[in-house]
C-alpha positions as CSV (number, residue, x, y, z in Angstrom):
1,X,125.1,96.7,64.4
2,X,122.0,95.0,63.2
3,X,121.9,95.4,59.4
4,X,118.5,94.4,58.0
5,X,118.9,95.0,54.3
6,X,121.3,94.0,51.6
7,X,122.3,97.7,51.4
8,X,123.0,97.7,55.1
9,X,125.2,94.6,54.8
10,X,127.1,96.2,51.9
11,X,127.8,99.2,54.2
12,X,129.0,97.0,57.1
13,X,131.3,95.0,54.7
14,X,132.7,98.3,53.3
15,X,133.7,99.6,56.7
16,X,134.4,96.3,58.5
17,X,138.2,96.9,58.4
18,X,137.7,100.2,60.3
19,X,135.6,98.6,63.1
20,X,136.2,96.1,65.9
21,X,133.3,93.8,65.1
22,X,132.4,90.5,66.6
23,X,129.1,88.5,66.4
24,X,126.7,88.4,69.4
25,X,123.3,86.8,69.7
26,X,120.5,89.0,68.5
27,X,118.5,88.3,71.6
28,X,121.2,90.0,73.6
29,X,120.7,93.2,71.7
30,X,116.9,93.0,72.0
31,X,117.0,92.4,75.7
32,X,119.4,95.3,76.2
33,X,117.5,97.9,74.1
34,X,113.9,98.9,74.7
35,X,113.6,100.3,71.1
36,X,114.2,96.8,69.7
37,X,111.6,95.2,71.9
38,X,108.6,97.2,70.8
39,X,107.8,100.3,68.6
40,X,107.8,103.7,70.3
41,X,104.4,104.8,71.5
42,X,103.1,107.5,69.2
43,X,103.0,110.8,71.2
44,X,102.0,114.3,70.2
45,X,105.4,115.2,68.9
46,X,105.4,112.2,66.5
47,X,101.9,113.1,65.3
48,X,102.9,116.8,64.8
49,X,106.1,115.7,62.9
50,X,104.1,113.4,60.6
51,X,101.6,116.1,59.8
52,X,104.3,118.7,59.1
53,X,106.1,116.3,56.8
54,X,103.3,116.6,54.3
55,X,103.8,120.4,54.2
56,X,107.5,120.9,54.7
57,X,110.8,119.2,54.2
58,X,111.8,116.6,56.8
59,X,114.5,118.9,58.2
60,X,112.1,121.8,58.6
61,X,109.4,119.5,60.0
62,X,111.9,118.2,62.6
63,X,113.0,121.8,63.5
64,X,109.3,122.8,63.9
65,X,108.7,119.8,66.1
66,X,111.6,120.3,68.5
67,X,111.6,124.1,68.5
68,X,111.6,124.2,72.4
69,X,114.8,122.1,72.5
70,X,116.5,124.2,69.8
71,X,115.5,127.4,71.5
72,X,116.8,126.2,74.9
73,X,120.1,125.2,73.2
74,X,120.4,128.6,71.5
75,X,119.9,130.4,74.8
76,X,122.5,128.4,76.5
77,X,125.0,129.1,73.7
78,X,124.3,132.9,74.0
79,X,124.7,132.8,77.8
80,X,128.1,131.1,77.5
81,X,129.5,134.0,75.4
């Protein structure tokens, strides 16, 4: 975990007893995770999601952005029955 805010640290401290935590160098996490090295390139899905968020709720915007994935998942569920 890499808590950034005070609120994040409060959360970590609240659940610390339930987790097996030990400190590691931050550079190790950055080297092992592309998302921590640089921001994600903005593609068409991100642009569509940002535009839809101005018109709809975040949940609805997300559903409208990934509708192909949701449709594929639904078809697989129906075929399993």
